[in-house]
N, C-alpha and C positions, 0 to 999 in steps of 0.2 A: 290427390295431387296437391290441391290448394293447401291442405293440412301440412304437407312435408314443406312446402315453400314457406309457409307461415312460421313453422317451427324453426326451419333453418335461418330465416330472417331474425327471429327472436334470439336464437343462440348467438348469431353474429353480433346483434346489437348489445347483448349482455356480456360478451367476451371481454371488452375493454374494462368492465367493472370488476370482473373476475381477476383480471391481470392486475388492476390497481390494488385490489384487496391482497393479492398474493405478495405484491411488492412491499406491503406494509409489514410483513413478517421478516424479521432478521434471519439471516442464514445461520445455521448451527455453528457455534464457536466464534461468532462475530460480535463485537462490541459496537453498537450503533449509537448514533446521535441524530437528533432532529431539532431544526430551528425553524420557527414560522416567522416570516417577515411580511410586512405590508409595504407594498410598492405604490407608485402612482397609477399603475396599470391593474392593480389588485393583489391579492395575497399570493405569496410564494413559500413553498415548503422545501427546505433543503435538508437532505438526508446524507450522512456520510458514516463511514464506519471503518474499523480495522480489525484484524484477528485478535482474539483474546491472548493468543500465545504467539509470540514471534517465531516464525518458522526457523529461522537461523540464529536464534538467540545465542547459542554457544559460540558462534563466530565473532561475537563482540568482545571477547575476552582474549585479544591478540597482544602477544609481546613481540618486540623487534626480533628477538631471536627465533621466533616461530617461522619466519620466512626470509630472514636476512642472509641470503645465499653468498654475498660477497664479503660479509663480515664488516661493513663500514659503519654499523650502528645506526642505520636509517633504512627505511623502506622505500624503494622505487616501485612504481606501478607494475613494472616488469617482473618484479620478485613476488607478487601476490597472485595466487592462483586465479584463473579467469572467472570462476563462478563464485568466488568468495564474496561475502557481503561488502567487504572493504573495497573491492574493485568498483562497485556501484556508487559508493560514497567517497571516493578518493578525493576529489576536489573539494568536498566539504570539510573533510578532515584535515586536509593540508592548509591549514590556517595561514601560514605565511606565504603560500603559493610559490614554493621553491621547487616543487616537483618531488619532493621527498617527505616521508612521514617520520617525525621523531617519536621518542617515547612519551614526551609530554603531550604531543598531539594525540596519540593513541589513548592515553589515559583520559583526556577530555572527550573522546568519542564513546567511551563506555557509558 
């Protein structure tokens, strides 16, 4: 019985180390970066990453005619399909903040 308790305690104590080592491995298909910083309270390691291939890369080649349902030569948010990448980045792409995307704004988005 003591052996089981001792073994269980050892496994629990080592599990954070196993998780820390596992976190060191980048996920398949991910491009990762690591930065080490020294702060007044000690060292800090920052890890970040992004997919090597953009999931919706084909959606970044949009032209006004692709979604301009009313033919006014610009895109409103209502004209863009709800799950399209442009929906999520509309405010960033709309540089003049007029609520519409022009052809020039779309070209700079690519």
